[in-house]
KENULUM-599331 format. One record per residue: residue number from 0; residue in three letters; y, z, x negated of N, C-alpha, C in turn. Coordinates in steps of 0.1 Angstrom, whole numbers. Layout:
BEGIN
 resi resn   n.Y   n.Z   n.X  ca.Y  ca.Z  ca.X   c.Y   c.Z   c.X
  NUM  ALA     Y     Z     X     Y     Z     X     Y     Z     X
...
***
This chain:
BEGIN
 resi resn   n.Y   n.Z   n.X  ca.Y  ca.Z  ca.X   c.Y   c.Z   c.X
    0  MET  -197  -618   441  -190  -623   453  -190  -638   453
    1  SER  -195  -644   464  -196  -659   465  -182  -664   470
    2  LEU  -177  -674   463  -164  -680   467  -166  -695   470
    3  PRO  -165  -699   483  -167  -713   486  -156  -721   482
    4  ARG  -159  -734   479  -149  -744   475  -140  -747   487
    5  ALA  -128  -752   483  -118  -755   494  -123  -766   502
    6  ARG  -120  -766   515  -124  -776   524  -112  -780   533
    7  ALA  -113  -792   538  -103  -797   547  -104  -789   560
    8  SER   -93  -787   566   -93  -779   579   -84  -786   589
    9  TRP   -86  -782   602   -78  -788   613   -63  -785   610
   10  THR   -61  -772   606   -47  -768   604   -40  -776   593
   11  LEU   -48  -778   582   -42  -786   571   -40  -801   575
   12  ALA   -48  -806   583   -46  -820   588   -34  -821   597
   13  VAL   -31  -811   605   -19  -811   613    -7  -810   604
   14  THR    -7  -801   594     4  -800   585     7  -813   578
   15  ILE    -3  -820   573    -1  -833   566     5  -843   576
   16  ALA    -1  -843   588     4  -853   597    18  -850   601
   17  PHE    22  -838   602    36  -834   605    45  -839   594
   18  CYS    41  -836   582    50  -840   570    52  -855   570
   19  ILE    41  -862   571    42  -877   570    50  -883   582
   20  THR    48  -877   594    54  -883   605    69  -880   606
   21  CYS    73  -867   603    86  -863   605    95  -866   593
   22  CYS    90  -870   582    98  -872   570    99  -886   566
   23  GLN    97  -895   576    98  -910   573   113  -913   570
   24  PRO   116  -924   564   129  -928   560   139  -928   572
   25  GLY   134  -932   583   142  -933   595   149  -920   599
   26  ASN   143  -909   596   148  -896   599   161  -893   591
   27  PHE   162  -899   580   174  -896   571   186  -905   575
   28  GLU   184  -915   582   195  -924   585   206  -918   594
   29  MET   202  -907   601   212  -900   609   223  -893   601
   30  ASN   220  -890   588   230  -884   580   234  -893   569
   31  GLU   246  -900   571   251  -910   562   256  -904   549
   32  ALA   258  -891   549   264  -885   537   254  -884   525
   33  TRP   241  -885   528   231  -884   518   230  -897   510
   34  SER   231  -897   497   232  -909   489   219  -913   483
   35  GLY   208  -905   486   195  -908   480   187  -918   488
   36  THR   175  -920   483   166  -930   490   153  -923   492
   37  ILE   145  -928   501   132  -923   503   123  -935   507
   38  ASP   112  -936   500   102  -947   502    88  -941   505
   39  THR    81  -948   514    68  -944   517    58  -954   511
   40  LEU    49  -949   502    39  -957   496    28  -960   506
   41  ALA    19  -969   502     8  -973   511    -1  -961   513
   42  SER    -2  -952   504   -10  -940   505    -5  -930   515
   43  GLY     8  -932   519    15  -922   527    23  -912   519
   44  GLU    22  -913   506    31  -905   497    45  -908   498
   45  LEU    54  -898   499    68  -900   500    75  -899   487
   46  VAL    84  -908   483    91  -908   471   106  -906   474
   47  VAL   111  -895   470   125  -891   473   133  -891   460
   48  ARG   143  -900   460   151  -901   448   166  -897   452
   49  ASN   170  -887   445   184  -882   447   193  -886   436
   50  THR   205  -888   439   216  -891   429   222  -878   425
   51  ASP   233  -879   417   240  -867   414   249  -862   425
   52  GLU   251  -870   435   259  -866   447   252  -857   456
   53  PRO   257  -845   459   250  -836   468   253  -840   483
   54  LEU   244  -835   491   246  -838   506   257  -829   511
   55  TRP   259  -817   506   269  -808   510   283  -812   504
   56  ASP   293  -808   511   306  -807   505   309  -793   501
   57  GLU   321  -790   496   324  -777   491   324  -766   502
   58  ALA   327  -770   514   328  -761   526   314  -757   530
   59  ASP   303  -764   526   290  -761   530   283  -751   521
   60  MET   289  -749   509   282  -741   499   279  -727   503
   61  TRP   268  -721   500   264  -708   503   271  -698   493
   62  GLN   275  -687   498   281  -676   489   271  -664   489
   63  PHE   273  -656   479   264  -645   477   272  -632   475
   64  VAL   268  -622   482   275  -609   482   265  -598   478
   65  GLU   266  -593   466   257  -583   461   258  -570   469
   66  GLU   247  -565   474   247  -553   482   241  -540   475
   67  ILE   230  -542   468   224  -531   461   218  -535   448
   68  ARG   217  -526   439   211  -529   426   203  -517   422
   69  LEU   190  -519   419   180  -508   417   177  -508   402
   70  GLY   178  -496   396   174  -494   382   186  -491   373
   71  THR   198  -490   379   209  -487   371   218  -477   378
   72  ASP   225  -469   370   233  -458   376   225  -449   385
   73  ALA   212  -447   381   203  -440   389   206  -425   389
   74  ASP   202  -418   400   203  -403   400   192  -397   391
   75  ASP   191  -384   391   182  -377   382   168  -380   385
   76  GLU   164  -384   397   151  -387   401   147  -401   400
   77  ALA   155  -410   403   152  -425   404   150  -430   390
   78  PRO   140  -439   388   136  -443   375   146  -454   369
   79  ILE   146  -454   356   152  -465   348   140  -473   343
   80  PHE   140  -486   346   129  -495   343   128  -500   329
   81  GLY   116  -501   324   114  -506   310   112  -521   311
   82  GLU   102  -525   319    98  -539   321    93  -542   335
   83  ILE   102  -548   343    98  -550   357    89  -563   357
   84  ILE    76  -561   359    67  -573   359    64  -579   373
   85  SER    67  -571   383    65  -576   397    72  -567   407
   86  PHE    76  -573   418    82  -565   429    79  -572   442
   87  ASP    80  -565   453    79  -571   466    87  -563   476
   88  VAL    89  -569   488    98  -564   498    90  -564   511
   89  ASP    90  -552   519    82  -552   531    91  -556   543
   90  ALA    85  -555   555    92  -559   567   104  -551   570
   91  GLN   104  -538   565   115  -529   568   126  -530   557
   92  GLY   124  -539   547   134  -541   537   132  -531   525
   93  ARG   121  -523   525   118  -515   514   114  -523   502
   94  VAL   118  -519   490   115  -526   478   105  -518   469
   95  PHE    95  -525   465    84  -519   457    84  -526   443
   96  ILE    86  -518   432    88  -523   419    78  -518   410
   97  LEU    71  -527   403    60  -523   393    66  -524   379
   98  ASP    66  -513   372    71  -513   358    58  -514   349
   99  PHE    58  -524   341    46  -527   333    45  -516   322
  100  GLN    56  -511   317    55  -501   306    49  -488   311
  101  THR    53  -483   322    48  -470   327    36  -472   337
  102  GLN    33  -484   341    22  -487   351    24  -479   363
  103  GLU    37  -478   368    40  -471   380    47  -480   390
  104  VAL    45  -477   403    52  -484   414    63  -475   419
  105  SER    75  -479   420    86  -472   425    91  -478   438
  106  VAL    94  -469   448    97  -474   462   112  -470   465
  107  PHE   119  -480   470   133  -477   474   134  -482   489
  108  ASP   142  -475   497   144  -478   511   154  -490   512
  109  SER   156  -495   524   165  -506   527   179  -504   523
  110  ASP   183  -491   521   197  -488   517   198  -487   502
  111  GLY   187  -489   495   186  -487   480   184  -473   476
  112  GLU   181  -464   485   178  -450   481   164  -449   475
  113  TYR   162  -442   464   149  -439   458   141  -431   467
  114  VAL   128  -435   469   119  -428   478   108  -420   470
  115  ARG   100  -428   462    90  -421   455    84  -431   444
  116  THR    76  -425   435    69  -433   425    54  -429   426
  117  PHE    45  -438   424    31  -435   424    24  -444   414
  118  GLY    11  -441   411     4  -448   401     4  -441   387
  119  GLY     6  -449   377     6  -443   363    -6  -449   355
  120  THR    -5  -448   342   -15  -453   333   -28  -444   334
  121  GLY   -40  -450   335   -52  -443   336   -63  -451   343
  122  ALA   -75  -446   342   -86  -453   348   -91  -446   361
  123  GLY   -84  -436   365   -89  -429   377   -84  -436   390
  124  PRO   -88  -430   402   -84  -436   414   -68  -435   416
  125  GLY   -62  -446   419   -48  -447   421   -40  -448   408
  126  GLU   -47  -450   397   -41  -453   384   -44  -467   379
  127  PHE   -36  -472   370   -37  -486   366   -39  -488   351
  128  GLU   -45  -498   347   -46  -503   333   -42  -518   333
  129  GLN   -31  -521   328   -26  -535   327   -24  -541   341
  130  ALA   -18  -533   350   -15  -539   364    -4  -549   362
  131  LEU    -5  -560   369     4  -571   367    12  -575   380
  132  ALA     8  -570   391    14  -574   404    13  -564   415
  133  VAL    24  -562   423    23  -554   435    27  -563   446
  134  ASP    19  -563   457    21  -571   469    20  -563   481
  135  ILE    28  -566   492    27  -559   504    19  -567   514
  136  SER     9  -562   520     0  -569   529     8  -570   543
  137  PRO     3  -579   551    10  -581   565     9  -568   573
  138  ASN    -1  -559   570    -2  -546   578     5  -535   570
  139  GLY    13  -538   560    20  -528   553    14  -521   541
  140  GLU     1  -524   538    -6  -518   527     0  -523   514
  141  ILE    -1  -515   503     4  -519   490    -8  -522   481
  142  TRP    -8  -535   477   -19  -540   469   -15  -542   454
  143  VAL   -21  -535   445   -17  -536   431   -29  -542   423
  144  MET   -26  -553   416   -36  -561   409   -37  -558   395
  145  GLU   -49  -555   390   -52  -554   375   -61  -566   372
  146  MET   -54  -577   368   -62  -590   366   -72  -589   356
  147  LEU   -70  -582   345   -80  -582   334   -93  -575   339
  148  TYR   -92  -567   349  -104  -561   355  -108  -567   369
  149  ALA  -100  -577   373  -103  -583   386  -103  -573   397
  150  GLN   -94  -563   396   -95  -551   405   -82  -549   413
  151  LEU   -83  -547   426   -72  -543   434   -73  -528   437
  152  SER   -61  -521   435   -60  -508   440   -51  -508   453
  153  ILE   -56  -503   464   -49  -504   477   -44  -491   482
  154  PHE   -32  -490   486   -25  -478   490   -20  -480   504
  155  ASP   -18  -469   511   -12  -470   525     3  -472   523
  156  PRO    10  -475   534    25  -478   533    33  -466   527
  157  HIS    27  -454   526    34  -443   520    31  -441   505
  158  GLY    22  -449   500    18  -448   486     6  -439   483
  159  SER    -1  -435   494   -13  -427   492   -25  -437   489
  160  TYR   -33  -433   479   -44  -442   475   -55  -443   486
  161  LEU   -60  -455   489   -70  -457   499   -83  -461   492
  162  ARG   -83  -471   484   -96  -477   479   -93  -487   468
  163  SER  -104  -491   461  -103  -502   451  -113  -513   455
  164  GLU  -109  -525   452  -117  -536   456  -118  -546   444
  165  SER  -130  -553   442  -131  -563   432  -129  -577   438
  166  VAL  -122  -586   431  -120  -599   436  -127  -610   428
  167  GLY  -136  -606   418  -143  -617   410  -147  -611   397
  168  ASN  -148  -621   387  -152  -617   374  -140  -612   366
  169  PRO  -141  -602   358  -129  -597   350  -127  -606   338
  170  GLY  -115  -604   332  -112  -611   319  -101  -620   319
  171  ILE   -94  -622   331   -83  -631   332   -70  -623   333
  172  GLY   -60  -626   325   -47  -620   326   -36  -630   324
  173  LEU   -29  -633   335   -19  -643   335    -5  -637   339
  174  THR     5  -641   331    19  -637   335    27  -650   334
  175  PRO    36  -653   343    38  -645   355    26  -647   365
  176  TYR    24  -636   372    12  -636   382    15  -646   393
  177  SER     6  -655   396     8  -666   405     1  -664   419
  178  GLY    -5  -652   421   -12  -649   433    -4  -642   443
  179  GLY   -11  -634   451    -4  -626   461    -6  -632   475
  180  PHE     1  -626   485    -1  -630   499     8  -643   501
  181  ASP     2  -652   509    10  -664   512    15  -662   526
  182  SER    22  -673   531    29  -671   544    19  -670   556
  183  MET     6  -673   554    -4  -673   564   -12  -660   563
  184  GLY    -8  -650   555   -14  -637   554   -27  -637   545
  185  ARG   -30  -648   538   -41  -648   529   -38  -643   516
  186  TYR   -47  -636   510   -45  -630   496   -51  -640   486
  187  ASN   -43  -644   476   -47  -653   466   -48  -646   452
  188  ALA   -59  -649   445   -61  -643   432   -67  -653   423
  189  VAL   -63  -654   410   -69  -663   400   -82  -657   396
  190  VAL   -93  -665   396  -106  -660   392  -113  -672   384
  191  MET  -124  -668   377  -132  -678   370  -142  -683   380
  192  PHE  -144  -696   381  -154  -702   390  -164  -710   382
  193  SER  -176  -709   385  -187  -716   378  -194  -725   387
  194  ASP  -196  -738   383  -204  -747   391  -211  -756   381
  195  GLU  -216  -768   386  -224  -777   377  -215  -783   366
  196  TYR  -202  -783   368  -193  -789   358  -188  -779   348
  197  GLY  -192  -766   349  -188  -756   339  -179  -746   346
  198  GLU  -171  -739   337  -163  -728   342  -148  -733   342
  199  SER  -141  -728   352  -127  -731   353  -120  -720   361
  200  GLN  -107  -720   359   -98  -710   366   -95  -717   379
  201  VAL   -96  -709   390   -92  -714   403   -85  -703   411
  202  MET   -78  -706   422   -72  -696   430   -81  -694   442
  203  ALA   -87  -681   442   -95  -677   453   -87  -672   464
  204  ARG   -90  -675   477   -83  -671   488   -92  -662   497
  205  PHE   -86  -650   501   -93  -640   509   -85  -637   522
  206  ASP   -92  -632   532   -84  -627   543   -80  -612   540
  207  GLN   -74  -606   550   -69  -592   547   -80  -582   545
  208  SER   -92  -585   549  -104  -576   547  -111  -580   533
  209  LEU  -105  -589   526  -110  -594   513  -123  -602   515
  210  THR  -125  -607   526  -136  -617   528  -132  -630   522
  211  PRO  -141  -636   513  -137  -648   507  -136  -660   517
  212  LEU  -125  -668   516  -123  -679   525  -127  -692   517
  213  ASP  -120  -695   506  -123  -707   499  -116  -706   485
  214  THR  -116  -716   477  -108  -717   465  -100  -730   465
  215  ILE   -89  -730   457   -81  -742   456   -79  -743   441
  216  ALA   -78  -756   437   -75  -759   422   -61  -755   419
  217  ILE   -60  -749   407   -46  -746   401   -40  -759   396
  218  PRO   -28  -763   400   -22  -775   394   -21  -774   379
  219  GLU   -24  -786   373   -23  -786   358   -13  -796   354
  220  ALA    -6  -793   343     4  -801   337    -2  -814   331
  221  SER     5  -825   333    -1  -838   328     1  -840   313
  222  VAL    11  -832   307    13  -833   293    13  -819   287
  223  GLU     5  -818   276     4  -805   269    16  -803   260
  224  ARG    20  -790   258    31  -787   249    26  -789   235
  225  GLU    35  -793   226    31  -795   212    35  -782   204
  226  ALA    28  -780   193    30  -769   184    28  -772   170
  227  PHE    34  -765   161    31  -765   147    20  -756   144
  228  THR    10  -760   137    -2  -752   134    -5  -751   119
  229  HIS    -9  -739   115   -13  -737   101   -27  -731   101
  230  VAL   -36  -737    94   -50  -733    94   -54  -730    79
  231  THR   -60  -718    78   -65  -714    65   -80  -710    67
  232  ALA   -87  -707    56  -101  -703    57  -102  -690    64
  233  ARG   -91  -682    65   -92  -668    71   -85  -668    85
  234  PHE   -76  -676    88   -69  -675   101   -62  -688   104
  235  SER   -58  -689   117   -50  -700   122   -39  -695   130
  236  ILE   -27  -700   127   -15  -696   135    -8  -708   140
  237  SER     0  -706   151     7  -717   157    21  -712   162
  238  GLU    30  -721   163    43  -719   168    47  -730   177
  239  TRP    51  -727   189    54  -738   199    67  -745   194
  240  ILE    67  -758   195    80  -766   192    90  -763   203
  241  PRO   102  -758   200   111  -754   211   117  -766   218
  242  PHE   124  -763   229   132  -773   237   123  -784   243
  243  GLN   110  -782   244   101  -791   251   102  -788   266
  244  GLY    98  -798   274    97  -795   288    86  -785   292
  245  SER    86  -780   304    76  -771   309    71  -775   322
  246  PHE    60  -768   327    54  -771   340    53  -758   348
  247  ASP    56  -759   360    56  -747   369    51  -750   382
  248  TRP    45  -741   390    41  -744   404    43  -731   412
  249  ARG    45  -734   425    47  -723   435    41  -727   448
  250  PHE    37  -716   456    33  -718   470    46  -721   478
  251  SER    44  -729   489    55  -731   498    51  -724   511
  252  PRO    61  -721   520    58  -715   533    49  -722   542
  253  THR    47  -735   540    38  -743   548    23  -741   544
  254  GLY    21  -735   533     7  -734   527     4  -744   517
  255  ASN    13  -754   515    12  -764   504    17  -758   491
  256  LEU    17  -766   481    21  -762   468    32  -771   463
  257  TRP    41  -766   455    51  -775   448    50  -773   433
  258  THR    52  -783   426    52  -782   411    65  -788   406
  259  LEU    69  -783   394    81  -788   387    77  -792   373
  260  THR    80  -804   369    80  -809   355    94  -810   350
  261  THR    98  -801   342   112  -800   338   117  -812   330
  262  GLU   108  -818   321   112  -829   313   117  -841   321
  263  GLU   110  -844   332   114  -855   341   122  -851   352
  264  TYR   124  -837   354   131  -832   366   124  -838   379
  265  GLU   111  -836   380   104  -841   391    97  -829   398
  266  LEU    99  -828   411    92  -819   420    81  -827   428
  267  VAL    69  -821   429    58  -827   436    52  -818   446
  268  GLU    51  -822   458    44  -814   469    30  -818   470
  269  LEU    21  -808   469     6  -811   470     0  -803   481
  270  THR   -10  -808   487   -19  -801   496   -27  -791   488
  271  PRO   -33  -781   494   -43  -772   487   -55  -780   481
  272  LEU   -57  -792   486   -68  -800   481   -64  -808   469
  273  GLY   -51  -807   465   -46  -815   454   -40  -829   457
  274  GLU   -39  -832   470   -34  -845   474   -19  -845   473
  275  THR   -13  -856   468     2  -856   467     8  -861   480
  276  LEU    17  -853   485    25  -856   497    38  -862   494
  277  ARG    45  -857   484    59  -860   482    63  -859   467
  278  ARG    71  -868   462    76  -867   448    92  -867   450
  279  VAL    98  -858   443   113  -856   445   119  -856   431
  280  SER   129  -865   429   136  -865   416   151  -865   418
  281  ARG   158  -862   408   173  -862   408   178  -867   395
  282  GLY   189  -875   396   196  -880   384   200  -868   376
  283  HIS   199  -869   363   202  -858   354   204  -862   340
  284  ASP   210  -854   332   212  -856   317   206  -844   310
  285  ARG   199  -846   299   195  -835   291   207  -828   285
  286  VAL   205  -815   282   215  -806   277   214  -805   262
  287  PRO   225  -807   254   225  -806   240   221  -792   235
  288  VAL   214  -792   224   210  -779   218   222  -775   209
  289  THR   226  -763   210   238  -758   202   233  -754   188
  290  GLU   243  -754   179   240  -750   165   235  -735   165
  291  GLU   241  -727   174   236  -713   175   222  -712   179
  292  GLU   218  -721   188   203  -721   192   195  -725   181
  293  MET   199  -735   173   191  -740   161   190  -729   151
  294  ASP   201  -721   149   200  -710   140   190  -700   144
  295  GLY   189  -697   157   179  -688   163   165  -694   160
  296  VAL   163  -707   162   150  -713   159   146  -711   144
  297  ARG   155  -714   135   152  -712   121   148  -698   118
  298  GLU   155  -688   124   152  -674   122   138  -671   128
  299  GLU   135  -676   139   122  -674   146   110  -680   138
  300  PHE   113  -691   132   102  -698   124   100  -692   111
  301  GLN   108  -683   106   107  -679    92    94  -672    90
  302  TRP    89  -664   100    76  -657    98    65  -668    96
  303  PHE    65  -679   104    55  -689   103    56  -696    89
  304  ILE    68  -698    84    69  -704    71    64  -694    60
  305  ASN    67  -681    62    63  -671    52    48  -670    51
  306  GLN    41  -674    62    26  -674    62    20  -687    57
  307  GLY    29  -696    52    24  -708    46    25  -720    56
  308  GLY    30  -718    68    31  -729    77    42  -739    73
  309  THR    41  -751    78    51  -762    75    57  -766    88
  310  VAL    70  -767    88    78  -771   100    84  -784    98
  311  ASP    81  -794   106    87  -807   106    99  -806   115
  312  TRP   111  -804   109   123  -802   116   127  -814   124
  313  SER   123  -826   120   126  -838   128   119  -839   141
  314  ARG   109  -830   143   101  -830   156   108  -821   166
  315  ILE   118  -814   162   125  -805   171   136  -812   178
  316  PRO   136  -813   191   146  -821   199   160  -815   197
  317  ASP   170  -824   198   184  -819   197   190  -818   211
  318  THR   181  -821   221   185  -818   235   174  -811   242
  319  LYS   176  -805   254   166  -798   261   167  -802   276
  320  PRO   156  -800   284   156  -804   298   167  -799   306
  321  ALA   171  -806   316   182  -801   324   179  -789   333
  322  VAL   167  -786   335   163  -775   344   152  -767   337
  323  VAL   151  -754   343   142  -745   336   130  -741   344
  324  SER   132  -738   357   122  -733   366   126  -734   380
  325  PHE   118  -729   390   122  -731   404   114  -721   412
  326  PHE   118  -719   425   111  -711   435   114  -716   449
  327  CYS   106  -713   458   108  -717   472   112  -705   480
  328  ASP   122  -707   490   126  -696   499   118  -696   512
  329  ASP   121  -687   521   113  -686   533   115  -697   543
  330  GLU   125  -705   541   127  -717   549   121  -730   543
  331  GLY   116  -729   531   110  -740   524   120  -748   515
  332  ASN   132  -743   514   141  -749   504   137  -746   490
  333  LEU   140  -755   481   136  -754   467   148  -751   459
  334  TRP   148  -740   451   158  -735   442   154  -739   428
  335  VAL   161  -748   422   158  -752   408   168  -747   399
  336  LYS   164  -738   389   173  -732   380   178  -743   369
  337  ARG   191  -744   368   196  -753   358   197  -747   344
  338  GLN   196  -756   334   198  -752   320   213  -749   318
  339  ALA   216  -739   311   230  -735   309   236  -745   299
  340  ALA   247  -752   304   254  -761   295   267  -756   290
  341  MET   272  -745   296   284  -739   293   282  -724   291
  342  PRO   290  -718   282   289  -703   280   291  -696   294
  343  GLY   283  -686   297   284  -679   309   276  -684   321
  344  ASP   270  -696   319   262  -702   330   247  -698   329
  345  GLU   243  -691   319   229  -688   317   224  -680   329
  346  ASP   214  -685   336   207  -679   347   216  -678   360
  347  HIS   227  -685   360   236  -684   372   235  -696   381
  348  LEU   231  -708   376   232  -720   384   219  -725   389
  349  PHE   219  -730   402   207  -735   408   210  -748   415
  350  ASP   202  -758   415   202  -769   424   194  -766   436
  351  LEU   199  -768   448   192  -765   460   187  -778   467
  352  PHE   175  -779   471   169  -790   478   163  -785   491
  353  ASP   165  -793   502   159  -789   515   144  -792   515
  354  PRO   136  -788   525   122  -790   524   117  -804   523
  355  GLU   126  -814   527   123  -828   526   126  -834   513
  356  GLY   132  -826   504   135  -830   490   149  -836   488
  357  ARG   158  -834   498   172  -839   497   180  -829   489
  358  TYR   188  -834   479   196  -825   471   208  -821   479
  359  LEU   209  -808   482   220  -802   490   232  -799   482
  360  GLY   230  -793   470   242  -790   462   239  -779   452
  361  GLU   249  -775   445   248  -765   434   251  -751   440
  362  LEU   243  -741   436   245  -727   439   249  -720   426
  363  ARG   260  -712   427   264  -704   416   263  -689   420
  364  LEU   255  -682   413   253  -667   416   263  -659   408
  365  PRO   268  -648   414   277  -639   407   271  -630   397
  366  PHE   257  -632   395   250  -624   386   239  -632   380
  367  PRO   234  -630   368   222  -637   363   210  -634   371
  368  LEU   201  -644   373   189  -642   381   177  -647   372
  369  HIS   168  -638   368   157  -642   360   146  -650   368
  370  SER   138  -657   361   128  -665   368   114  -658   369
  371  ASP   112  -647   361   100  -640   361   102  -625   361
  372  PRO    98  -618   372    90  -624   383    98  -632   393
  373  GLU    91  -640   401    98  -649   410   107  -643   420
  374  PRO   119  -648   421   128  -642   432   123  -644   446
  375  ILE   128  -636   455   124  -637   469   136  -639   477
  376  VAL   135  -649   487   146  -651   497   139  -649   510
  377  ARG   145  -639   518   138  -636   530   149  -631   540
  378  ASP   149  -637   552   158  -632   563   173  -631   558
  379  GLY   177  -642   551   191  -642   547   195  -633   535
  380  MET   185  -628   528   187  -619   516   180  -625   504
  381  LEU   187  -624   493   181  -628   480   178  -616   472
  382  TYR   165  -615   467   161  -604   459   156  -610   445
  383  GLY   160  -604   434   155  -609   422   158  -599   410
  384  ILE   154  -603   398   156  -595   386   168  -599   379
  385  THR   177  -590   376   188  -592   368   189  -581   357
  386  THR   199  -581   349   201  -570   339   215  -564   340
  387  ASP   215  -551   336   228  -545   336   235  -547   323
  388  ASP   247  -540   321   255  -543   309   248  -538   296
  389  LEU   238  -529   298   230  -525   286   218  -532   284
  390  GLY   215  -543   292   203  -551   290   191  -545   298
  391  ALA   192  -535   305   181  -529   313   178  -538   325
  392  PRO   165  -540   329   162  -548   341   165  -540   354
  393  ASN   171  -547   363   174  -542   376   168  -552   387
  394  VAL   166  -546   399   163  -555   411   176  -555   418
  395  VAL   181  -568   421   194  -569   429   190  -575   442
  396  ARG   198  -571   452   197  -577   466   211  -582   469
  397  ALA   212  -594   473   224  -600   477   223  -607   491
  398  ARG   233  -606   499   234  -612   512   238  -627   510
  399  ILE   231  -636   517   235  -650   516   244  -654   527
  400  GLU   256  -658   525   266  -661   535   266  -677   536
  401  LYS   262  -682   548   261  -696   550   272  -700   560
  402  PRO   279  -711   557   290  -715   567   284  -718   580
***
């Protein structure tokens, strides 16, 4: 399958022009409550600097009301999940959950009632091997991706098997899965691309008939993570140094991409061609590493030491980045998960930024929300992965109440 390189388009040009025109500093002067600054560089890039002061006051804060939870207190037929690796929600509010352990997709209606399960481990039609993602197409079909085989299994809205399709060369398996349908109805899949410069991973984009459209470069972190490494004549082992910063990226509803570098607490908006539109930062302090966390690190590293590895304890930071990960909602707002600084805050706190990069305020959820797979915010509802009292994964749906 031939995959053309990304190209500039009229639609993209309009998007860029809109962002640069409508987000100039003058547009922010109408709201005197915002304490940040915005500068436009000669290149047209916008630099948004936020302070610790939010744009919202307490009366503006969103509240969350849990409505359903899937995977706990189930009846005799509904499944209890082992490892939820992916989920999606269709236009009717039905939830589709892929369990990596069973390789099955379970369907629940908009009231949280169990409907059916399909798939299962195997190599036959409608079965999966190492399926990593379930996505609902704009026409309601259910697309299940087996990345290691570069294969899609496609089902009708009722879960009946239709066909299988190839999206490129096999051999890539990435979690969390970063592809799926974007806001423009294109299907995105990570594939290997070969040209005169060699082989690289790229994001291939297809229309709903799986006709190749183009490819876009996957954003790369500017700094590599460091690790302790032990090499012998027979083997080599490594252990990541803990409490380092990380790098993450997401699609936005505009078709652009956002990245987060947690070490610097910097969000960057990019075009699909890799051009920088906007840089967003916020004042922050790193979070101290607790003695309990260090005890956990010593325990984790014991296997490495037992194999002959050497740990330079002075290279392990005594603080960690202020933020962990992020995602975009359907309105283009950025939800940045905060590092827990107090007991009970783990996976509960988010900083919210509007699409222009202004810091709106802190969101506190009544339940922990995991980062992987990515949460979904759609039509005033928050969907994501949480855990019950026994540690089993659930999908939770909460109504967002906005003043």
